[in-house]
KOLFI-326507 format. One line per 4 residues: number of its first residue (from 1); their letters; for each residue x, y, z of C-alpha. Coordinates in pm, 1 decimal. Example, Ala and Ser with C-alpha at 12.3 -4.5 7.8 and 13.67 -1.06 7.14 Angstrom:
! residues 2
1	as	1230.0/-450.0/780.0  1367.0/-106.0/714.0
END
This chain:
! residues 513
1	xxxx	-4918.7/3793.4/13586.1  -4641.7/4055.2/13605.1  -4534.5/4134.9/13249.3  -4175.3/4204.9/13149.8
5	xxxx	-4272.8/4521.1/12963.6  -4570.4/4715.8/12830.7  -4542.5/4554.7/12486.3  -4593.8/4211.9/12636.9
9	xxxx	-4882.2/4346.6/12846.1  -5060.7/4476.2/12537.9  -4989.3/4159.9/12338.1  -5166.2/3952.2/12603.4
13	xxxx	-5463.5/4189.7/12597.6  -5488.5/4155.1/12218.1  -5491.6/3775.0/12250.6  -5760.0/3793.7/12516.7
17	xxxx	-5982.5/4067.5/12372.3  -5890.2/4094.1/12003.6  -6247.1/4138.5/11877.4  -6350.6/4373.3/12159.1
21	xxxx	-6325.1/4752.6/12148.0  -6011.0/4887.4/12309.1  -6120.4/5246.2/12253.5  -6428.7/5439.9/12157.5
25	xxxx	-6348.5/5781.7/12012.5  -6618.9/6012.0/11877.4  -6852.8/5711.3/11873.1  -6612.2/5512.7/11652.5
29	xxxx	-6475.8/5188.8/11805.0  -6117.9/5068.9/11763.2  -6089.1/4694.4/11821.1  -5788.3/4549.4/12000.4
33	xxxx	-5672.9/4364.8/11689.4  -5699.5/4682.7/11479.9  -5513.8/4880.6/11746.8  -5235.7/4620.9/11738.2
37	xxxx	-5217.2/4639.8/11358.4  -5189.1/5019.1/11361.4  -4919.4/5006.5/11627.6  -4721.4/4754.3/11422.3
41	xxxx	-4744.8/4963.7/11106.7  -4665.1/5286.1/11290.3  -4356.3/5124.0/11441.3  -4245.2/5025.0/11090.4
45	xxxx	-4296.3/5382.4/10971.6  -4095.5/5525.8/11259.8  -3819.4/5271.2/11204.1  -3801.4/5377.8/10838.2
49	xxxx	-3720.3/5730.4/10964.2  -3433.8/5593.7/11171.1  -3614.3/5603.8/11505.6  -3482.7/5321.6/11722.7
53	xxxx	-3357.7/5208.2/12058.3  -3339.5/5486.7/12322.2  -3439.6/5761.9/12077.6  -3687.5/6017.9/12212.5
57	xxxx	-3998.9/6139.6/12032.3  -4238.6/6416.5/12135.4  -4618.8/6395.7/12151.9  -4819.2/6720.0/12173.2
61	xxxx	-5183.5/6620.2/12132.2  -5521.6/6628.2/12295.4  -5661.6/6289.3/12390.8  -5696.5/6067.9/12084.6
65	xxxx	-5616.3/5712.0/11968.6  -5311.9/5841.3/11776.8  -5152.1/5935.5/12110.1  -5172.7/5573.4/12227.9
69	xxxx	-5069.9/5425.8/11893.8  -4761.4/5647.7/11875.7  -4659.2/5559.6/12231.0  -4677.9/5183.6/12177.0
73	xxxx	-4513.1/5208.1/11834.3  -4219.2/5384.9/11996.7  -4223.2/5129.2/12275.4  -4188.8/4841.4/12028.5
77	xxxx	-3875.8/5004.4/11890.1  -3727.6/5052.1/12235.7  -3772.2/5427.1/12191.2  -3902.9/5674.3/12448.5
81	xxxx	-4214.3/5891.4/12429.1  -4198.5/6251.3/12554.6  -4557.4/6373.7/12600.7  -4593.9/6744.5/12675.9
85	xxxx	-4887.2/6956.1/12784.9  -5035.9/7097.4/12464.6  -5090.9/7432.7/12640.7  -4718.7/7494.5/12684.3
89	xxxx	-4572.3/7789.0/12494.4  -4296.5/7746.4/12236.7  -4011.6/7861.0/12461.1  -4082.0/7608.8/12734.9
93	xxxx	-4166.2/7337.8/12483.9  -3830.6/7406.5/12320.2  -3651.5/7371.0/12653.5  -3813.1/7032.6/12716.1
97	xxxx	-3754.2/6899.5/12365.9  -3393.3/7019.4/12367.3  -3327.2/6860.4/12705.1  -3479.9/6532.4/12588.0
101	xxxx	-3309.1/6550.0/12247.6  -3624.7/6451.0/12061.3  -3588.0/6340.6/11700.3  -3950.1/6391.0/11604.2
105	xxxx	-4288.6/6510.3/11720.5  -4651.0/6420.2/11657.1  -4884.6/6714.8/11703.5  -5202.4/6878.3/11575.5
109	xxxx	-5254.8/7186.6/11359.9  -5372.4/7397.3/11655.1  -5040.0/7344.1/11836.8  -4812.3/7362.5/11534.9
113	xxxx	-4710.4/7725.7/11596.8  -4564.1/7644.1/11937.7  -4399.7/7327.1/11806.0  -4243.6/7522.9/11518.0
117	xxxx	-4112.0/7780.1/11764.2  -3970.3/7500.0/11978.0  -3807.7/7338.1/11675.8  -3585.5/7644.5/11629.6
121	xxxx	-3416.9/7556.9/11960.9  -3390.7/7181.1/11898.1  -3139.5/7078.4/11629.1  -3225.7/6709.9/11673.0
125	xxxx	-3596.6/6766.1/11592.9  -3611.0/6667.1/11224.4  -3946.0/6494.4/11183.4  -4283.4/6662.4/11236.8
129	xxxx	-4614.4/6486.4/11182.9  -4968.4/6617.6/11215.0  -5259.6/6411.6/11339.3  -5444.7/6515.5/11023.6
133	xxxx	-5309.6/6646.8/10692.9  -5224.0/7014.4/10651.9  -4950.5/7281.5/10646.0  -4741.8/7079.6/10397.4
137	xxxx	-4647.3/6836.6/10673.0  -4701.7/6461.6/10657.5  -5005.5/6329.4/10840.6  -5001.9/6055.9/11100.9
141	xxxx	-5148.9/5809.4/10852.3  -4832.8/5838.9/10640.8  -4648.7/5660.1/10921.4  -4868.1/5353.8/10890.6
145	xxxx	-4645.9/5151.0/10657.9  -4799.2/4849.3/10491.7  -4468.3/4681.6/10414.4  -4212.2/4495.9/10623.7
149	xxxx	-4272.7/4454.5/10996.6  -4066.2/4675.3/11228.9  -3732.0/4541.0/11348.8  -3743.0/4346.4/11673.5
153	xxxx	-3596.0/4531.4/11971.3  -3589.0/4339.0/12297.7  -3722.0/4565.2/12572.1  -3598.2/4504.4/12926.7
157	xxxx	-3803.0/4593.7/13235.4  -3563.3/4876.2/13326.7  -3567.3/5034.0/12980.1  -3724.1/5379.3/12964.7
161	xxxx	-4080.0/5398.2/12834.0  -4160.6/5764.8/12887.0  -4008.8/6095.2/12993.7  -4264.2/6315.6/13168.1
165	xxxx	-4136.5/6663.3/13238.3  -4227.5/6822.9/13566.2  -4084.9/7140.1/13715.8  -3898.7/7147.0/14044.0
169	xxxx	-3910.7/7421.8/14301.9  -3683.0/7623.8/14073.0  -3935.2/7598.2/13790.6  -3687.8/7429.2/13552.9
173	xxxx	-3851.9/7127.5/13387.4  -3702.3/6791.8/13483.5  -3757.1/6473.8/13289.2  -3897.1/6201.0/13513.6
177	xxxx	-3758.4/5872.2/13380.6  -4036.1/5613.4/13392.7  -3948.1/5261.1/13290.0  -4154.8/4972.2/13163.3
181	xxxx	-4122.1/4814.5/13508.3  -4249.7/5134.2/13674.6  -4568.3/5140.3/13468.3  -4630.2/4765.0/13476.5
185	xxxx	-4584.0/4758.1/13854.9  -4819.2/5052.4/13915.4  -5084.3/4906.7/13685.1  -5065.2/4574.1/13870.1
189	xxxx	-5089.6/4748.1/14208.1  -5397.3/4940.6/14093.2  -5553.0/4620.6/13960.2  -5499.3/4443.8/14291.6
193	xxxx	-5637.1/4735.7/14493.2  -5964.9/4763.8/14301.7  -6210.0/4505.0/14172.4  -6181.2/4540.6/13794.9
197	xxxx	-6230.9/4319.0/13489.7  -6238.6/4319.8/13111.0  -6613.0/4388.7/13132.7  -6550.6/4736.4/13277.4
201	xxxx	-6564.9/5046.4/13062.1  -6341.3/5337.7/13153.7  -6349.2/5701.2/13046.0  -6033.3/5898.5/12970.9
205	xxxx	-6127.7/6262.2/13022.8  -5807.8/6380.9/13192.4  -5526.7/6468.2/12947.9  -5311.3/6173.3/12845.3
209	xxxx	-4990.7/6371.9/12896.2  -5070.0/6357.9/13270.1  -4930.7/6051.6/13450.1  -5255.2/5994.9/13644.2
213	xxxx	-5459.1/5972.3/13324.5  -5197.1/5768.0/13142.0  -5169.6/5495.6/13405.1  -5530.2/5473.1/13524.8
217	xxxx	-5724.2/5562.6/13209.6  -5503.1/5412.1/12937.5  -5261.8/5146.1/13063.6  -5483.6/4993.5/13332.8
221	xxxx	-5782.5/4923.0/13102.3  -5544.8/4789.5/12836.1  -5397.0/4552.1/13094.1  -5748.0/4425.3/13167.0
225	xxxx	-5855.0/4396.8/12803.5  -6127.2/4647.6/12889.3  -6264.9/4936.1/12682.6  -6203.8/5307.4/12723.8
229	xxxx	-6412.1/5597.0/12596.6  -6166.0/5870.9/12496.4  -6284.7/6228.0/12547.9  -6086.6/6476.2/12341.0
233	xxxx	-6164.5/6777.9/12557.1  -6332.4/6830.7/12892.1  -6515.8/7139.1/12767.6  -6800.3/7183.4/12702.5
237	xxxx	-6896.7/6963.6/12995.5  -7250.6/6856.8/12903.2  -7139.5/6608.6/12632.8  -6919.0/6436.4/12891.4
241	xxxx	-7222.7/6364.5/13107.0  -7418.4/6245.2/12805.3  -7133.8/6013.6/12699.9  -7115.3/5848.7/13043.0
245	xxxx	-7475.4/5734.5/13014.6  -7476.2/5667.8/12641.0  -7178.9/5430.5/12658.0  -7234.3/5288.3/13007.3
249	xxxx	-6907.7/5411.8/13152.3  -6865.4/5250.6/13493.4  -6511.1/5352.8/13595.9  -6427.3/5721.2/13608.7
253	xxxx	-6107.4/5893.6/13726.4  -6087.0/6269.2/13765.7  -5967.3/6566.8/13966.0  -6172.4/6753.6/14232.0
257	xxxx	-6289.2/7041.6/14008.0  -6447.9/6788.1/13769.9  -6654.1/6636.7/14049.3  -6756.5/6980.1/14172.9
261	xxxx	-6872.8/7072.9/13820.9  -7055.9/6743.4/13773.4  -7249.4/6801.9/14094.2  -7345.5/7153.9/13989.1
265	xxxx	-7470.7/7032.0/13650.4  -7729.9/6792.7/13790.1  -7978.8/6910.2/14050.4  -8329.4/6841.3/14173.5
269	xxxx	-8541.4/6590.0/13982.9  -8266.6/6535.6/13727.4  -8029.9/6427.7/14004.1  -8289.5/6187.2/14143.7
273	xxxx	-8335.4/6029.8/13800.5  -7963.8/5998.3/13743.3  -7917.7/5816.9/14073.9  -8152.8/5547.2/13945.1
277	xxxx	-7981.4/5495.2/13608.6  -7622.7/5591.5/13695.1  -7395.8/5327.4/13533.7  -7079.7/5442.3/13715.9
281	xxxx	-6980.0/5212.0/14001.2  -6627.8/5336.7/14075.3  -6503.2/5695.5/14086.7  -6147.5/5792.5/14184.0
285	xxxx	-6017.2/6140.2/14260.2  -5648.2/6223.6/14237.0  -5386.5/6485.6/14141.2  -5511.4/6735.7/14403.3
289	xxxx	-5665.1/6728.8/14752.9  -6035.3/6637.0/14754.7  -6241.4/6876.3/14973.0  -6480.8/6697.1/15206.9
293	xxxx	-6767.7/6917.2/15084.0  -6708.4/6822.8/14719.8  -6692.7/6453.6/14808.0  -7012.2/6466.9/15015.9
297	xxxx	-7214.8/6656.2/14754.3  -7097.7/6425.4/14473.9  -7190.6/6109.2/14662.4  -7528.2/6252.0/14761.7
301	xxxx	-7600.4/6350.4/14400.5  -7488.2/6036.3/14219.4  -7505.0/5767.4/14487.4  -7157.4/5646.0/14389.4
305	xxxx	-6854.7/5626.1/14622.4  -6584.9/5883.1/14544.6  -6247.5/5741.3/14645.2  -5959.4/5977.6/14709.4
309	xxxx	-5607.3/5867.3/14626.4  -5257.9/6011.2/14630.8  -4966.3/5994.0/14395.1  -4695.9/6179.5/14208.6
313	xxxx	-4537.9/6148.9/13865.3  -4217.5/6010.5/14015.9  -4418.1/5710.0/14143.3  -4583.0/5636.7/13804.4
317	xxxx	-4799.3/5779.0/13978.8  -5042.7/5610.5/14224.8  -4923.4/5558.9/14582.0  -5238.9/5513.7/14790.5
321	xxxx	-5615.1/5487.8/14757.8  -5914.7/5464.2/14986.7  -6064.9/5116.0/14956.1  -6388.9/5053.4/14770.0
325	xxxx	-6493.2/4809.6/15042.7  -6390.5/4898.1/15394.1  -6325.6/5219.2/15582.8  -6298.6/5543.4/15390.0
329	xxxx	-6163.6/5803.6/15626.3  -6240.8/6172.7/15585.9  -5923.9/6365.3/15510.6  -5727.1/6049.7/15437.7
333	xxxx	-5582.4/5942.9/15102.2  -5627.3/5580.1/15197.4  -5397.8/5283.0/15220.8  -5075.3/5231.7/15024.5
337	xxxx	-5135.2/5018.9/14716.8  -5024.6/4655.0/14723.7  -4647.6/4632.6/14664.2  -4604.1/5005.7/14738.1
341	xxxx	-4440.2/5095.6/15068.9  -4475.0/5427.5/15251.0  -4286.3/5566.6/15549.3  -4263.9/5902.9/15725.6
345	xxxx	-3925.6/6055.8/15809.6  -3795.3/6369.0/15979.9  -3547.4/6618.0/15830.7  -3261.5/6382.0/15919.0
349	xxxx	-3438.6/6094.9/15739.8  -3509.8/5915.8/16067.7  -3821.5/5699.3/16073.3  -4110.0/5858.2/16261.6
353	xxxx	-4372.1/5662.4/16456.1  -4739.6/5649.5/16362.7  -4920.9/5978.3/16409.3  -4618.1/6203.8/16374.5
357	xxxx	-4589.6/6444.8/16081.8  -4289.4/6426.1/15852.5  -4195.6/6385.9/15487.3  -4373.8/6109.7/15298.6
361	xxxx	-4132.4/5863.2/15138.2  -4221.0/5587.8/14891.9  -4056.3/5265.1/14778.5  -4158.1/5008.8/14518.0
365	xxxx	-4105.9/4899.6/14159.0  -4327.9/5190.8/14056.3  -4070.3/5451.1/14166.4  -3888.9/5634.7/13885.7
369	xxxx	-3537.9/5557.7/13766.0  -3444.1/5921.2/13831.1  -3437.7/6260.4/13661.5  -3307.0/6262.1/13305.0
373	xxxx	-2945.3/6382.0/13281.1  -2965.3/6518.4/13638.4  -2763.7/6285.7/13862.2  -2731.1/6534.8/14146.1
377	xxxx	-3104.4/6607.6/14160.3  -3172.3/6234.8/14135.8  -2953.8/6171.2/14440.2  -3129.2/6449.3/14628.6
381	xxxx	-3469.4/6296.8/14547.5  -3392.9/5979.3/14741.9  -3307.5/5901.4/15102.2  -2976.3/5739.5/15184.7
385	xxxx	-3151.4/5401.9/15197.6  -3317.7/5445.1/14858.1  -3670.3/5575.3/14930.0  -3825.5/5843.8/14709.6
389	xxxx	-3874.2/6170.7/14898.4  -4207.1/6310.2/14782.4  -4168.9/6662.9/14921.6  -4511.9/6626.4/15083.9
393	xxxx	-4576.3/6630.6/15456.6  -4802.9/6371.0/15609.6  -4853.0/6103.5/15871.2  -4940.6/5735.9/15888.8
397	xxxx	-5215.9/5636.4/16125.3  -5190.9/5320.9/16335.5  -5415.0/5128.7/16093.4  -5196.4/5219.7/15796.0
401	xxxx	-5403.7/5502.1/15647.0  -5205.4/5790.5/15500.1  -5297.3/6150.1/15569.5  -5151.9/6446.9/15379.2
405	xxxx	-5089.8/6742.5/15606.8  -4932.0/7002.2/15379.8  -4714.0/7055.0/15077.0  -4348.8/7096.1/15146.1
409	xxxx	-4312.3/7281.0/14819.3  -4502.0/7585.6/14701.5  -4669.2/7390.3/14424.8  -5004.1/7522.3/14300.4
413	xxxx	-5248.2/7275.0/14143.0  -5495.7/7416.9/13893.0  -5749.1/7164.6/13764.3  -5502.0/6885.8/13836.4
417	xxxx	-5212.6/7055.2/13652.9  -4898.0/7175.5/13827.4  -4813.8/7545.2/13838.8  -4476.3/7638.5/13983.3
421	xxxx	-4472.6/7990.0/14129.1  -4117.4/8069.0/14026.4  -4200.5/8035.0/13656.5  -4482.8/8288.3/13690.1
425	xxxx	-4270.0/8516.0/13909.1  -3991.2/8510.8/13650.2  -4232.5/8629.7/13383.0  -4362.5/8910.9/13603.2
429	xxxx	-4012.2/9022.5/13698.6  -3920.2/9042.4/13331.2  -4132.7/9360.8/13314.6  -3893.6/9657.1/13349.4
433	xxxx	-4109.2/9825.1/13614.7  -4144.1/9521.4/13844.3  -3920.9/9495.5/14148.6  -4053.8/9191.3/14335.8
437	xxxx	-4316.9/8928.1/14263.8  -4472.9/8659.1/14479.9  -4716.7/8402.1/14343.6  -4940.0/8183.5/14559.8
441	xxxx	-5228.8/7945.0/14518.5  -5558.5/8055.2/14668.3  -5779.2/7762.2/14762.9  -6149.2/7768.2/14679.3
445	xxxx	-6337.5/7529.3/14909.2  -6645.7/7536.7/14686.9  -6476.6/7425.2/14366.8  -6198.6/7222.6/14525.8
449	xxxx	-5951.3/7401.3/14301.9  -5673.3/7653.2/14342.0  -5632.2/7978.6/14154.0  -5306.4/8157.9/14083.2
453	xxxx	-5270.2/8498.9/14243.2  -4971.8/8731.3/14212.2  -4847.6/9012.8/14434.1  -4611.3/9267.6/14280.7
457	xxxx	-4407.6/9565.6/14394.0  -4272.5/9821.4/14148.2  -3933.5/9981.4/14127.7  -3897.6/10332.6/14264.5
461	xxxx	-4030.3/10594.7/14022.0  -4152.2/10319.3/13787.6  -4508.9/10273.1/13673.4  -4708.9/9976.7/13547.9
465	xxxx	-5077.0/9897.1/13525.7  -5230.6/9569.4/13632.7  -5368.8/9525.1/13279.0  -5027.2/9533.3/13113.4
469	xxxx	-4890.5/9278.3/13361.8  -5186.2/9052.5/13287.2  -5115.5/9095.6/12915.3  -4752.6/8995.1/12970.8
473	xxxx	-4866.8/8675.4/13141.0  -5105.7/8599.3/12856.0  -4817.2/8630.4/12613.7  -4566.8/8422.1/12808.4
477	xxxx	-4766.2/8160.9/13002.3  -5000.2/7874.1/12929.7  -5360.3/7962.1/13022.9  -5373.7/7748.0/13337.8
481	xxxx	-5057.2/7916.2/13471.6  -5177.1/8274.3/13434.2  -5267.1/8467.2/13751.0  -5638.4/8516.8/13798.9
485	xxxx	-5549.0/8840.9/13971.9  -5240.7/9060.4/14013.8  -5222.3/9290.9/14313.7  -4987.1/9590.7/14315.4
489	xxxx	-4842.6/9658.6/14661.2  -4598.5/9899.3/14818.4  -4423.6/9612.3/14996.8  -4448.9/9239.0/15055.4
493	xxxx	-4435.3/9066.3/15395.7  -4087.0/8934.7/15476.1  -3901.9/8759.6/15753.6  -3586.0/8875.5/15926.6
497	xxxx	-3359.2/8762.2/15644.5  -3570.1/8926.7/15374.3  -3751.1/8616.8/15245.9  -4103.8/8685.5/15123.1
501	xxxx	-4358.7/8520.0/15352.0  -4596.2/8353.5/15108.4  -4787.0/8187.1/15389.4  -4884.6/8534.4/15515.9
505	xxxx	-5012.6/8629.1/15171.7  -5221.1/8313.2/15159.3  -5364.5/8375.9/15504.2  -5463.6/8729.8/15409.5
509	xxxx	-5645.3/8608.7/15099.2  -5816.1/8311.1/15260.4  -5944.1/8496.5/15568.1  -6323.6/8481.6/15596.1
513	x	-6497.8/8797.0/15484.6
END
């Protein structure tokens, strides 16, 4: 059944699985009927603050049930959630919240400093709530009104459900407008592509602010009436392994560095034992390219297929996936999901035949409504005939399998999170001694991850030490965005028109020793 909106989807799950656990968090279960009750009361509390149709509300939290409750409470009011990476600094958080015009924010004490700094730039941000009590701010529980039910707000399929901010090639955050229809359609496509049921138990270890985690680890199990074990933080890693076996997790979605780490944690006799008692039957890798070596070692260690997929936030986000049953091709990201269409075009948007490399374009009900308050950039994101241009280069094979060839943009992916070089370069160039800066991602075939590396030239007669540039980055950037290394150079490689050749810098760094 294709639901009209996410509220209807959840309501059906509550009817089906009311006495079953929707979530397990720190070994404490939350039943579907209790989840529904908390959502209802939270919606009433938000409505009492004046939050209603089309209002935006920020969420800056690690993974927790409150994240989900807040989202669905907003959804019932026809309001829009704005989840943001909790590692973002106050300045960037302020930019996002100001652009979205948020009226409130739910956060935790550890992130309050950045949220307070952001609030100075956001006149609309009047209501702050903490997950737990402290700092003279109301706690989340104070939103759970016991009184009148929240007002009814009809929610149409094309109404916005979430704004997820992602940076473009310029580094300026853009709000991806994802509707109820986008999420419902992508959840249904995922359900059709994989054999799943209410008996499955998922694990949400990727951060909920990430579209991959939100769709596959939160919305999809809720659609099924299944249970999800919520992991607050990926580190330390040993408890994650323990939790998989303790709670019989059998569906696991992650990013390549997670699978590399998992493989390194279990070796020898321990690995042999785990193969015999491994409860996980389905493992999906997304958000970054999966190295063949990581995939092979994982499957040898755990005896479980590791399926690589492809997606992007603008597609809510899953586009393709290697099948659980059938051919899994090395280097391929699989077949387009049911009801998701993919084509390859050249620079003039002309359709290319199978086997030819061009830009990957996507069409389906999962594709975003556009970029928030950015009509020009929205137009530029689509072909003339209405297909989403992904900015990735790839090809379709004759049997329909999609292969990613390269990134059209200079995006760097660190542990599944996007790092845009221009943001880092801007910080480096803010140092008075820096003349030029170039930031690239250096790929590590062992870990399956990228690291951020910066190359800097100094102004004539100016001086700066690597350590002070690293300190500047620590001050201005979220940890995952900071360069692992900064190299001072006399000059940077350039082409005839003076453009820095980042591909040459990458080649120099990735040359075999």
